[in-house]
N, C-alpha and C positions, 0 to 999 in steps of 0.2 A: 503494499500499500504506499502511496504518497500523496501529499497534499501540497498545495501552493496558495497562498494569498488568502487562507480562510479568515473571514471577518464576520463577527456577530455584534451587533448592537441591541441592547435592551434599553428601555426609557431611562435616560440619565446616566448610563454606563456603556462604555465600550468593552464588552466582555473578551472579545478576541481581535487581534490587530495583525492582520497579514501573517498568519501562522504557516510555516513550512515545516514538514515532518515526514520522515521516511522510516518504514517498519519492513524488515527483511523476513523472509520465510523461516520458520522455526526459531525465531528470536523471542527472547523475553525482554522486552523493552520498558524501562520505568519512566513514568512522568512524575516530576516533583515540582513543588512550588508552594509558596504561601497560600493560606486560605483565600479564595476569591481571585487567584492568580489567572484562572481561566481552564484549568486542567479538565474539570467535569463538563463545562460547556463544550470544550473540544470534542471529548469522547461521546457527549450526547449528539453531536453534528454527525460524527462517524457512524452512529448506531441509529439514527433517524429519529431521535427524540426531538431535536431542535433542527431547524432549517437555516442553513448558512445564508448570510447576506451577499457574500462574494467569495470568490476563490474557486479553485478546482480540486477534485479528488479522483485518484486513479486506483482502480482495483484489479490486481494481476494485468497491468498494463492496459486496461481499458478505462475510459472515462466513465466515473460512476456518480450519480447524483442520488443520495438516499432520501427516499421520500417518507419513510416511517419505519417503525420497527420490524414490522412484517417483512417489509420490502428488503431490510438489511438481513434479516434471518435467512430469507430465501436465497440471498446472495452470499451467505456465508459468514456473516458477522453477528456474533452474540455478545451480550453484555450482562455482567453481573455487578449488582450495587452492594454497597455496605449494609443497607437495610435488608432485612431478610424478606425474601419473596416466597417463603415456604407457606403453604397452606397447612397448618398445624393439625387439623382434624382429618386430613387425608392421609393415606399410607405413603410410604417412601416411594413405591413404585407408581402410584398415582401421581405424586408430585413430578416424578421424573418424565412421565409421559403426559403430562396435563394438557398440552397443547395438540395432542394427537391421540386423545382417547377414543375418538370415533373410529380409529382404525382398529381398535380392539372390540368392537361391536356397538351397534347404534341402539338397540333396545336392551341388551344385556352385555355387560362387560365380560370378556373372556379372561377370567382372573389368573388362570393357569399361564396364558400366553404373556399377560402383563407382568406378572412376577418372574417369569422365566427371561423375559426381555430385560428386566431391571437386573436381575442376577448375572446376566452375560456381560452388561456393561461394567458392572462392579467387579466381576472376576478379572476382566481384561485389565483393570486399574488396580487390582490388589486391595480393594475396599471390602471390609467385612461388615455389612450392615443387612439387617433382615428387612427384605422389602416389603413384608406384610405389616410392620409395625406403624403406628402413627408417628408421622414426621414431628409432631409437637413433643414426643417424649425423649427425642435425641438431644444431645448437648450441642452448643453452638457450632463447634467445629464440624460435627457430622453433618449438621443441617447445611453448612456451606458447601461440603462435599457433595450433598445431594443436588444442590443448585448447580454445582460444576458438571456433574454427570448429565443433568437435564440440559444444560448448554451444549455439552460435546455430544449428546445423542443426536443432534441436529447436524452433526459433521461440519462444523464450522471450519472456515480456514483462518479466521482472526477472532481471538478471545479477548475481550475487555473486561478487566477486573478493576472495579472502582472501590478502593479502600476495603477490600473484603476481609482483611485481618483485624480491622480496627477494633473490633468488640470481642477478639479471641484471645485466649492465653497462649503461653509458649507452646504447649502441647498440642492444642488445636490448630495453631498456626503451623506447626510442623507437618501435621496431617494434611492440611490444604495445600501446602507447597510440594509435598511428595505426589500428591494427585496432579497438580499442574504440570510437574516434571514429566509424569508418565504421558499426559496428553501431547506434550510437546515431543517426546522421544518416539511414542508410537503413532502419533497422527501428523506430525510436522506442522502442528498448529502454531501460529504466530500470536503471541501474547502482549497486550499493552496492559502494564500494571501501574496503577496510581497509589502512592503510598507516601505517608509522612515519616515512615520509619526508615531512617537512612541504612540501618543495618540490613534490613530486608533488601533494599535496592542494591546494596554492595555485595550481598551475599547471594542474591538470586539472579540479577539481571546482567546482561551483556552490554546494553546500551542505556544511557539515561538522557532524557531531555528535560531541561529546566525552563519553567514558566514563570514570568514575572510581569504583572500588570497587563495580562492578555497577550503578551508577545513571547516568543521563543528566545531566550537569552543565552542558550547553550545546549549543544547536542554532542555528547562525548561517549566514548568507549569507557565502561566502568573501569577497566584496568588502566587507563590513561589519566584518572583523575582522582580525588580524594574527597572525603566527606566534608573537610573544611572547605575546599574550593566549591563544591556544589552548594553547600550552605551559604557562602558569600555570594554567589550567583543569585540565589533564591531571595534574599533579603537586600541585596545592592550594598553590602558593607561586610568587612571582615567579621566573621562569627564563627567561633570554634566551639566543637561539640563539649569539650571540657569545661567551657565557660558558662554552661547552663546551670551548673549546680552551685548551691549557696556556698558549701565549703571551699570550693576552688575559686569563687569570686571574691573570697577574703582569704587569700593565702597567709598562712602563718597564724590564723585565728585558732586558738584551743577551744574545744568544747568545754562549756562551763558545767562543772558537776552539779547535779541536783542538790538543792539545799536540804540538809537533814531537817526532818520535822515540817517541811513544806507540804501543805495540804494540796493533794492533787485536785485538778479542776474535774477530772472524771477518773473513776476507779472501778474495776470490776474484780469480783472475789468468786472463785469457784463456779463461774458460769458454766452450765451444761445444758445441751439439748441433744436427746437421744437421736443417733444417726447423723448428727452434724458436726457438734464440737463437744469437748469434755474438759471440765476443770480449768477453764480459762481465767488466769488472774493477770492484770496488768494495770498501769495507771499512766495517765498523761497529765502533764504539768502546764500551767500557764506559760506561754511563750515557747512551747516545745512542738516540735514535728515528731510524731511517733510514727515510724512506718511499719506497716504489716505486710509481709510477702510470703509466699508458698506457691506450691504447685496447684493446679485446678483441683477444685473439690477438697482443698485442705481445711476448709472451714471458714476462711476469712470473709467470705460474702455473707454467709449467715450471722456471723458475729456482728458485722456492720448492720445488717438488717434488724438484729435484736436491739443494738444501742439505739437505732432510730425508730423503734416500736413497731416495725413491720413484721416481726416475728417475735415468739414468745420463747423464753428459756424454760426449762423444766425445773432448774434450780440454780442457786447462785444469787449474787447480790450486786446491785449497781450503786454507786454513791457519786453524787455531784457535789463538789465543794465541801466534802465530807459528810454530807447527809444522805442517808439510804434513800432511794427514789424507785418508784414504780413507773416504768415508761410502757404504756399499753398501746399507744398508737403514735403515728408521726406528728399528729398535731399536739400531743403531750410533749414529745421531743422537742418540737419547735418552742413550745411555752416555757420548756425548761432550758431554753438557750442552746439546743443542739440543732445544728443544720447538716443537710445531707446532700452531696453531689453524687447523682446516680452514675453508675457505669454506662448505662444505656440512655443516652441523652434524649433520644427521639421518642422512646416509648415510656420513660419514666421520669424525664426532666422537663418536657416541653409540651405545650398544646401547639402543634405545628400550624394548625390553621388560624391561629391567633396572632396578633401583632406583637412585635418586641416589647413594647410598653406593657401590654396585658401580662406577658409571661414574667417580666422583671417584677411587676408589683403583685403578682398572684399571692405569695405568702403574707402580704401586709395589707391586705384589702380592708381588714378591720381598722387599721390605722388611717385609712383613706375615707373612711365612711362618715357622712354627715348625719344630721338628724333626719329620720325618715328612711334611713338606709341607702341614700343616694351616694355616689361616688364623688369626692373632690377631685375633679378632672384637672384642675390647675396644678394641684399638688401631685397627682399621678404623672403628669406630663413633666413636672420639674425633677422628680426622682428618677424617672425613666432616662431623661436627657443626661443627668448627672452621670449615671452608670453606663450609658451608652457611649459617651465620650471618654469616661475613665478607662474602659476596657478596649476602645478603639474598635467598636464593632463595625464591620464594613457592609454598610447598608445605606440606601437613600435617606431613610428617616426611621424614627422610631415606630411609625404605624405600619412598617414592612412586616409581611406575614413571615413568621420563623421558617415555614416550609420553602421559602425562596432563597434562604441563606446557605452558604457553604457550611460543611461539618464543623469546621473550627470556630466560626462565627456563631453557630448554634452553641457550641460549647462555651463561648464567652457570654452568651445570653444566660446560660444556666448558672454560670459564675456569677454574672450580675446579680441574678435572682437570689442567689445565696448571700452575697454581701449585703443586699438591700435589707435582708432579714434581720442584720445586726446581731448575730448569735455569738455566744462566747466559746463554743467548742464546734469546730467544723470536722465532718467525717467526709473525705474526699476520696471516693471510689475511682480509681484510674483517671486522675484529674486532667492528664495530658494526653488521653487517648485520641487518636485520630487528628491531632492538631500539628501544624508545621513548627519548624525549628524556631522562628521568630515569635510565635504564639507561645510556644513553651516557655521561652525566656521571660514573656510577660507574665505568664502564670506563676512561675517561680519567684519573680520579683513581688507579685502579690502575696504569695505565701510567706515570704520573708518580712514584708510589711505587716502582715497579720501577727506574726510572732513578736515583732517589736512593739505592737500594741497589746501584747499579752494574751492574745488569744491563743488557744489550743487547738491543734491540728493532728487527727488521726488519718494518714495516708495510706491507702491500699494500693499497690502497684505490682505489676509483673515485670517492669523494666528494673532489672538490678542496678544499673548505674543511677537511675533516678533514686531508688531506694537509699543507695549509699551516699549519694551526693547531697540529698536533701533532708535526710533524717538525722535528728539528735540520737535516737535509739531505734533499734529495729527488732519487731516481734517476727520470728519465723516460724510459721506454722508447717505441720507435718501430720497428716492423717486425722485432722481435727483436733490435734493438740498442739501445745507451744513446745517446740523443739529446742528453742533458744531465744534469749533476750539480750541484745547487746548492751554494754555499759556506755554511758557518754564518753566520747573520745576514743572508744575502741574502733581501730581500723580493721575492716574487713575487706577481702577481695571478693569478686563475683564467684570465684570458685569455691570459696569457704561458704558462702551463702548457700549455694546449690548443695553442697555436701550436708549441711543441716537440714535442707529440705528433703533430701534422698536418704540420709543415714538411718 
């Protein structure tokens, strides 16, 4: 595939400006850029979701003008998005062949043929999933593999993957990439891969194209460039990976030991939930970032849900500022000064069809209410504008619907919503998931600002450099239990963290 001069204008925004791009057969080609740089708009034009305003596209040497998604699929172009396209109540086999079920019977489905067809595709790719189970019962990585098999079952020549690992942990990510590699090796499929994870780009891709402000500012072989160079191209200034983390932003600074007798902002003792976690005890102090890490299903997600009142423990105690507290719902957690940033921003953090302003002010509607239950719209606008500007959200205005924002800007809205709540303890569940390197730096600076204001942060993350670089102490989970808690100032390497997770 080759493109020249691709241009796309939205009201008030030049989304793409004269984009040239080349994709070779059997190549895994990474697209990177800051949120709103034009990557997703570009692939949506290639897959028929949007229509270009100008430019040319060639497919296998022939001029090609994508009309819609079906037209692209018929011509061998398939796309998979970050957001799940799985129908949870249908079986795996039904999901794989959802667009061609009529070929398996118009009045009655020939279940035997349907399941056999799904097994055949999975056997070719070395995937072991029961085609008869409901897709909604699978974990996120398996669901994404089912989407991949569905896309490849149409025999595409180009597969576009838009941030598909953003909501996956390390094990699920590995499963997805093993499947993608088999597609490339067995079918000579060409893959365009959008990601903010530099390590993925440099570990998986042969070529990388860098977008900035709707233009291509670099296209290089991965072996001929570096993470630092690509990051600098993305943000237009020198920006090193190691500089994203607070400990390395302040070289020579020693971690302060926790003061003896200092009452923790939040403490849990002996927290247990059958089948999820057992005998969990830790505390987080004011001005501290407590990191929590572990392999998938190690229990950290359920612990976060318990602290935010979305799940009940069977036994154990929770203390806030030294006082035992019952947290039975998210509203109780918020009333007690505990805020939560969810891992899945689209499903749990935002009302996508609502405006940015509505989402930012959603947790504080009671503070905006006038007599008679009406909303003080002037105050709502003032608060929304404040955080819209503070987090540098890229959108025309605060009344822009969140569904039209890029993934990173959606994450900024969720952050703004949390900050507007003015809580004392923040639980950040994968706070930088699916955001670009520049936005990561902004989020890290915000977290550092929160600690200086004596707020306490619990940060759950799968990114080991993030855990090591941002945390004062780290709780390492293994099989629902605490494997190790680091001491302030304890220097751990990634290999040591992994050993605790696996030991």
